[in-house]
C-alpha positions in Angstrom: -15.0 -25.7 32.5 -16.6 -27.1 29.3 -19.2 -24.3 29.4 -16.5 -21.6 29.5 -14.6 -23.3 26.7 -17.8 -23.4 24.6 -18.4 -19.7 25.2 -14.9 -18.9 24.2 -15.3 -20.8 20.9 -18.5 -19.0 20.2 -16.7 -15.6 20.4 -14.5 -16.7 17.5 -16.5 -19.1 15.3 -19.1 -17.5 13.1 -18.4 -13.9 14.0 -20.3 -11.2 12.2 -17.6 -8.8 10.6 -18.0 -5.5 8.8 -15.1 -5.0 6.4 -14.8 -1.3 5.3 -12.7 -1.2 2.1 -13.5 2.1 0.5 -10.4 2.8 -1.5 -11.4 2.8 -5.2 -8.4 0.8 -6.3 -8.8 -2.7 -7.7 -5.4 -3.7 -6.2 -6.6 -2.6 -2.7 -9.8 -4.6 -3.3 -7.8 -7.7 -4.3 -5.9 -7.6 -1.0 -8.9 -6.8 1.2 -11.0 -9.5 -0.6 -8.3 -12.1 0.0 -8.4 -11.3 3.7 -12.2 -11.4 3.8 -12.2 -14.8 2.1 -9.6 -16.1 4.5 -12.0 -15.2 7.3 -15.0 -16.7 5.5 -13.0 -20.0 5.2 -12.8 -20.0 9.0 -16.6 -19.7 9.3 -17.1 -16.0 9.8 -19.7 -13.9 8.0 -18.2 -10.8 6.3 -20.1 -7.8 5.0 -17.8 -5.7 2.8 -18.4 -2.0 2.0 -16.7 -1.5 -1.4 -16.7 0.0 -4.9 -16.4 -3.4 -6.5 -19.2 -5.8 -7.3 -19.0 -9.6 -7.3 -20.0 -11.5 -10.4 -21.3 -14.4 -8.2 -22.7 -14.8 -4.8 -20.7 -16.5 -2.1 -21.9 -18.0 1.1 -21.2 -15.8 4.1 -20.0 -12.9 2.0 -22.1 -9.9 1.2 -21.1 -6.7 -0.8 -22.6 -3.4 -0.1 -21.7 -1.4 -3.2 -20.6 2.3 -3.1 -22.1 2.7 -6.5 -21.1 5.1 -9.3 -17.4 5.8 -8.3 -16.0 4.7 -11.6 -18.4 6.8 -13.6 -16.4 9.8 -12.4 -12.8 10.5 -13.3 -10.0 11.7 -11.2 -7.2 13.3 -13.3 -4.4 12.5 -10.9 -4.3 8.8 -12.0 -3.7 9.3 -15.6 -0.8 8.7 -18.0 0.0 12.5 -18.1 -0.4 13.1 -14.4 3.2 12.5 -13.4 3.9 14.7 -10.3 7.6 15.7 -10.2 7.2 17.5 -6.9 7.2 15.0 -4.1 5.7 17.4 -1.6 2.7 18.2 -3.9 2.3 14.5 -4.4 1.3 14.2 -0.7 -1.5 16.8 -1.2 -2.7 15.1 -4.4 -3.2 11.7 -2.6 -5.2 13.3 0.1 -7.2 15.3 -2.5 -8.2 11.9 -3.8 -9.3 10.9 -0.3 -11.6 14.0 0.0 -12.9 13.4 -3.5 -13.7 9.8 -2.6 -15.4 10.8 0.7 -17.6 13.3 -1.0 -18.8 10.6 -3.4 -19.1 7.7 -0.9 -21.1 9.6 1.7 -23.8 10.3 -0.8 -24.1 6.8 -2.3 -27.2 4.6 -1.8 -24.8 1.8 -0.6 -23.6 4.0 2.3 -27.1 5.0 3.2 -28.1 1.3 3.1 -25.5 0.5 5.7 -26.4 3.5 7.9 -30.1 2.4 7.8 -29.4 -1.0 9.4 -31.6 -1.4 12.6 -30.3 0.8 15.4 -29.7 -2.1 17.6 -27.8 -4.1 14.9 -24.2 -4.9 15.9 -21.1 -6.3 14.4 -18.7 -8.4 16.4 -15.7 -6.7 14.8 -14.9 -4.1 12.1 -12.0 -4.3 9.7 -11.1 -0.9 8.3 -8.8 0.0 5.5 -7.3 3.2 6.9 -5.1 4.1 4.0 -7.3 7.1 3.2 -10.9 8.2 3.7 -11.0 8.7 7.4 -14.5 10.3 6.9 -15.9 6.8 7.2 -14.8 6.4 10.8 -18.4 7.4 11.6 -19.4 3.9 10.8 -17.5 2.6 13.8 -19.5 4.8 16.1 -22.7 4.0 14.2 -22.3 0.3 15.2 -21.5 1.1 18.9 -17.7 0.9 18.7 -17.0 -2.8 18.4 -13.3 -3.9 18.3 -11.6 -2.5 15.3 -8.7 -4.0 13.2 -7.0 -1.5 10.9 -5.5 -2.7 7.6 -3.6 -1.2 4.8 -2.8 -2.9 1.5 -0.5 0.2 0.7 2.6 -1.7 2.1 3.4 0.4 5.3 3.3 4.2 4.9 5.3 5.9 7.6 2.3 8.0 8.6 0.3 4.9 9.5 3.2 3.2 11.1 3.6 6.3 13.3 -0.1 6.4 14.0 0.3 3.0 15.8 3.2 4.3 17.9 6.1 3.1 15.8 9.0 5.5 16.3 9.8 7.3 13.0 12.7 5.6 11.3 13.4 8.4 8.7 17.1 7.6 8.5 16.5 4.3 6.9 12.7 4.0 6.0 12.5 5.5 2.5 9.5 7.6 1.8 7.1 5.9 -0.6 7.3 8.4 -3.5 11.1 8.4 -3.7 13.7 6.0 -5.2 15.7 6.1 -2.0 17.0 2.8 -0.5 17.6 2.2 3.2 21.2 3.4 2.8 20.7 7.0 2.0 23.1 9.9 1.5 22.9 12.9 3.9 20.9 15.0 1.4 18.5 12.1 0.8 18.0 11.7 4.6 17.2 15.4 4.8 14.6 15.0 2.0 13.2 11.8 3.5 12.9 13.5 7.0 11.0 16.4 5.5 8.7 14.3 3.4 7.7 12.0 6.3 7.1 14.8 8.7 5.3 16.9 6.1 2.8 14.1 5.6 2.3 13.6 9.3 1.6 17.3 9.8 -0.5 17.7 6.7 -2.7 14.7 7.6 -3.1 15.8 11.2 -3.8 19.5 10.7 -5.3 19.7 7.2 -6.8 16.3 6.1 -8.3 15.1 9.3 -10.1 18.4 10.1 -11.4 18.6 6.5 -12.8 15.0 6.5 -14.2 15.4 10.0 -16.0 18.6 8.9 -17.5 16.6 6.0 -18.6 13.8 8.3 -20.2 16.3 10.7 -22.1 17.8 7.7 -23.7 14.3 7.2 -24.0 13.1 10.8 -24.1 16.1 13.1 -21.5 17.9 15.2 -21.5 15.4 18.1 -19.5 12.6 16.4 -16.5 11.1 18.1 -13.2 12.8 17.3 -11.2 10.9 14.7 -8.1 10.9 17.0 -10.2 9.0 19.6 -11.4 6.5 17.1 -7.9 5.9 15.8 -6.6 5.4 19.3 -9.1 2.7 19.9 -8.0 0.6 16.9 -6.3 -2.4 18.3 -3.8 -3.4 15.6 -2.7 -2.6 12.1 -2.3 -5.4 9.6 -0.2 -4.1 6.8 0.9 -5.4 3.4 4.5 -5.2 4.5 7.2 -7.8 4.4 10.9 -7.4 5.3 12.1 -9.4 2.3 10.8 -7.2 -0.5 10.7 -4.1 1.6 13.6 -2.9 3.6 13.8 -4.3 7.2 12.1 -2.2 9.9 11.7 -2.5 13.6 8.0 -2.9 14.2 6.0 -2.8 17.5 3.8 -5.9 18.3 0.6 -4.0 17.3 1.7 -3.7 13.6 1.4 -7.1 11.9 3.3 -7.6 8.7 1.3 -9.7 6.2 2.8 -8.7 2.9 1.6 -10.6 -0.1 -1.4 -12.3 1.6 -3.3 -12.1 -1.7 -0.8 -14.2 -3.7 -2.0 -17.7 -4.5 0.7 -20.3 -5.0 -0.1 -20.8 -8.7 2.4 -23.1 -10.5 1.2 -22.7 -14.1 -1.6 -21.1 -16.0 -3.3 -24.2 -17.4 -3.9 -25.5 -13.9 -5.3 -22.3 -12.4 -8.9 -22.3 -13.5 -10.0 -24.8 -10.9 -8.6 -22.6 -8.1 -11.1 -19.9 -8.8 -14.8 -19.8 -8.3 -15.5 -16.7 -10.4 -16.7 -17.7 -13.9 -15.5 -14.7 -15.8 -11.9 -15.4 -14.6 -12.3 -19.0 -15.8 -13.4 -17.8 -19.2 -10.5 -15.5 -19.5 -8.0 -18.2 -18.5 -9.5 -20.6 -21.0 -9.2 -17.9 -23.6 -5.5 -17.3 -22.9 -4.6 -21.0 -22.4 -4.1 -21.7 -26.1 -2.0 -18.5 -26.5 0.2 -19.5 -23.6 0.7 -23.0 -24.8 1.8 -21.7 -28.3 4.2 -19.1 -26.9 7.4 -21.1 -27.7 9.8 -18.2 -27.0 8.1 -17.2 -23.7 5.8 -14.5 -22.4 6.1 -10.9 -21.5 3.4 -9.0 -19.5 2.8 -5.3 -19.9 0.3 -3.7 -17.6 0.1 -0.3 -15.9 -2.2 -1.4 -13.2 -5.8 -0.6 -12.5 -5.9 3.2 -12.4 -3.5 4.1 -15.3 -5.0 3.5 -18.7 -2.7 2.4 -21.5 -5.2 3.8 -24.1 -4.6 7.3 -22.8 -1.1 7.2 -24.3 -0.3 9.5 -27.2 -0.3 7.8 -30.6 3.5 8.4 -30.9 4.3 6.8 -27.5 2.0 3.8 -28.3 3.7 3.3 -31.7 7.2 3.5 -30.1 6.2 0.7 -27.6 4.6 -1.5 -30.3 7.6 -1.1 -32.6 9.8 -2.3 -29.7 7.6 -5.3 -29.1 7.5 -6.2 -32.8 11.3 -6.8 -32.6 10.9 -9.5 -30.0 10.4 -13.2 -30.5 8.3 -13.5 -27.2 4.6 -13.2 -27.0 3.5 -10.0 -25.3 0.3 -9.6 -23.3 -0.6 -6.0 -23.0 -3.5 -4.8 -20.7 -5.0 -2.3 -23.0 -8.5 -0.8 -22.5 -9.6 -0.4 -26.1 -8.9 -1.8 -29.6 -5.7 -1.3 -31.6 -5.5 -1.7 -35.3 -2.4 -3.3 -37.0 -1.0 -5.0 -33.9 2.3 -6.9 -34.4 1.6 -10.7 -34.5 3.3 -11.3 -31.2 1.2 -8.7 -29.2 -2.1 -9.8 -27.6 -4.2 -7.1 -26.0 -6.9 -7.6 -23.3 -8.9 -5.1 -21.2 -8.1 -7.2 -18.2 -5.4 -9.8 -17.5 -5.1 -12.4 -14.7 -1.7 -11.1 -14.0 -0.8 -13.2 -11.0 -1.8 -16.4 -12.8 0.2 -15.6 -15.9 3.2 -14.7 -13.8 2.9 -18.1 -12.3 3.4 -19.8 -15.6 7.0 -21.1 -16.3 7.0 -19.4 -19.7 6.8 -15.9 -18.3 10.1 -14.1 -18.6 9.4 -10.5 -17.8 6.9 -8.1 -16.3 6.7 -4.5 -17.5 4.7 -2.6 -14.9 4.0 0.8 -13.3 5.5 -0.6 -10.1 2.4 -0.9 -7.9 2.8 -2.7 -4.6 0.8 -5.8 -5.4 2.4 -6.2 -8.9 5.8 -5.9 -7.4 5.0 -8.5 -4.7 3.6 -10.9 -7.3 6.7 -10.5 -9.5 8.9 -11.2 -6.4 6.8 -14.2 -5.4 7.0 -15.8 -8.9 10.7 -14.8 -9.4 10.0 -12.7 -12.6 12.3 -9.7 -13.3 10.8 -6.3 -13.9 10.9 -3.2 -16.0 9.3 -0.5 -13.9 7.7 2.7 -15.3 6.7 4.5 -12.1 4.3 7.4 -12.3 3.3 8.4 -8.7 3.1 7.5 -5.0 4.7 4.1 -3.9 5.5 3.1 -7.5 8.8 5.0 -7.3 9.8 3.3 -4.0 8.8 -0.2 -5.2 10.8 0.2 -8.4 13.8 1.4 -6.4 13.7 -1.6 -4.2 14.0 -4.0 -7.1 16.4 -1.9 -9.2 18.8 -1.4 -6.3 19.1 -5.2 -6.0 19.6 -5.7 -9.8 16.2 -7.3 -10.2 14.7 -4.6 -12.4 15.4 -1.7 -14.6 13.6 1.7 -14.3 12.4 3.7 -17.3 10.9 7.1 -17.1 7.7 7.3 -19.2 8.7 10.5 -20.9 12.0 8.9 -22.0 10.5 5.8 -23.6 11.4 5.3 -27.2 11.5 2.2 -29.4 15.2 1.8 -28.8 15.2 2.5 -25.1 12.5 0.0 -24.4 13.9 -2.6 -26.7 17.4 -2.2 -25.1 15.9 -2.5 -21.6 13.9 -5.7 -22.5 16.9 -7.4 -24.2 19.2 -6.4 -21.3 17.0 -8.2 -18.8 16.2 -11.2 -21.0 19.8 -11.8 -22.0 21.5 -11.1 -18.6 20.7 -14.0 -16.2 21.7 -11.8 -13.3 18.2 -10.2 -13.1 16.3 -13.5 -13.1 18.8 -15.1 -10.7 18.6 -12.3 -8.2 14.8 -12.1 -8.1 14.4 -15.9 -8.0 16.7 -15.9 -4.9 14.5 -13.2 -3.4 11.4 -15.4 -4.2 13.0 -18.3 -2.3 13.6 -16.2 0.7 10.1 -14.9 0.7 8.5 -18.3 0.5 10.7 -19.7 3.3 8.6 -18.7 6.2 6.9 -20.2 9.2 3.3 -19.4 8.1 1.5 -17.9 5.1 0.8 -14.2 5.6 -3.0 -14.8 5.1 -3.0 -17.2 8.0 -1.1 -14.7 10.1 -3.6 -11.9 9.3 -6.6 -14.2 10.0 -5.1 -15.3 13.3 -4.7 -11.7 14.5 -8.2 -10.7 13.5 -9.5 -13.7 15.5 -7.1 -12.7 18.3 -8.9 -9.4 18.6 -12.2 -11.2 18.5 -11.2 -13.5 21.3 -9.8 -10.7 23.6 -11.9 -7.7 22.5 -8.8 -5.6 22.0 -5.0 -5.7 21.6 -4.2 -2.4 23.2 -1.9 -4.0 25.6 0.6 -4.3 22.7 0.8 -0.6 22.3 4.1 1.2 22.8 4.0 4.1 25.2 5.0 6.2 22.1 1.5 5.9 20.7 0.3 8.3 23.4 3.1 10.8 22.9 3.5 13.7 20.5 5.9 13.2 17.7 8.6 15.4 19.2 8.3 13.5 22.5 8.6 10.0 21.0 11.6 11.1 18.9 13.1 13.0 21.8 13.3 16.2 19.8 12.5 18.1 23.0 15.3 16.4 24.9 17.8 17.1 22.0 16.6 20.8 21.9 17.1 21.2 25.7 20.5 19.6 25.6 21.5 21.8 22.7 20.2 24.9 24.5 22.1 23.7 27.6 25.3 23.4 25.6 24.8 26.8 24.1 24.2 28.3 27.5 27.3 26.5 28.9 29.3 27.8 26.0 28.0 31.3 26.5 28.7 31.1 30.2 32.3 29.9 29.6 32.8 32.6 27.0 31.5 35.2 29.4 33.8 34.0 32.2 36.8 33.9 29.9 36.0 37.4 28.5 35.5 38.7 32.1 38.8 37.2 33.3 40.5 38.7 30.3 39.0 42.1 31.0 39.9 41.8 34.7 43.5 40.8 33.8 43.9 43.7 31.5 42.4 46.1 34.0 44.7 44.9 36.8 47.7 45.1 34.4 46.9 48.6 33.4 46.4 49.7 37.1 49.7 48.0 38.2 51.7 49.7 35.4 
């Protein structure tokens, strides 16, 4: 008995894990990194494939760098790249996926991992499956260990569906719309078409294209991507039903929304919670500014992809003129220098956003509406002005605005007056702060921290080798079968045939009646 118990513990403690996190987005990396460090804390060894370097070395954590990605530019993620067509937005996201694949498969970092000894094995692979399915070949390369899929991209319908979750298009808003879960009939039509368009586009356009690219590098005999995806045990997603709208989830989709958020209480006390020296230096640099911000703080950041210094001079001037009217101190994440700044505006190329949001002096976040930024604002109870540009930014903004926790501004419509009016409306109307603080209290009132939940389920798959027994039967059905479209079609055809038959009988009876009548007269 003791020997069996010891062997069971050995399968969990000190596991060797490969964490494939290829999405070239700092926000994705923050989420994946938090999960990796949660596992390291439990004694596991994590090797992460990523575009992001670490400034310091950590025990049991090793980065294999997919070098050179940020030396290239991808025009979709720019200030002027707003995509008004929601259907073309789908294509653009997957164009980024193929663009990233073509880069990553030619990097020295990828070749380093592929050149590990042929008999080298990992106990488990964690794979960010948001995009870049071309890297599925790594799973086969290391002899198909158990795989845990993750996505920091909240919970896209296409990935939810991939794990057998029936499509909930009537009340699951597509991520690039402002829809809420109570949609009008026309909105439901649009939502239905967007969700199904992405599923079909991914299956018949994207997967074949990325599979073809993978075969170019690794030969024609690689496993089919459908087979690899089907063998993924569970999906850990950055979804929570408090900020996002409630959904029915199968047991193989684990909601762990906001696992990256540290419970920071105030900025001056944060530095000892971080081991990375460059963050400590920035915090110390900002500490005095924060302490002297007698009227409070406002944060303005457009995330990690969008660069504020790409704005036109006229748009930048309009924003600065609005800030100059305010008594609050404004932190603006700006990637270059600005001359003649208003006295209350502080620019930095990078800001510890989550830490500043945790300071009691922070009054407002002006943001592009990214998933992690929205979650951090919710966690700390900070109202928002959202300026969405693409993808899930629209949906995230809509979730807060529909609950009177935020205001939405279109980038093209921003003027000094419109921005100033939006800021003063939120700062002077306690409704916004009250509503989002209430949401924050609901989010924090939970049985366990989402990071602990995510770590538990990774270790669960380590212990059992799989979690396929949690799959709904719908995971092995076609979309039309799982949604009963075929049943509905047959019933409609049956009703049509019945109607046609009844019409034929009535017409025949009428004809016979008139014939008999004519004969009898």
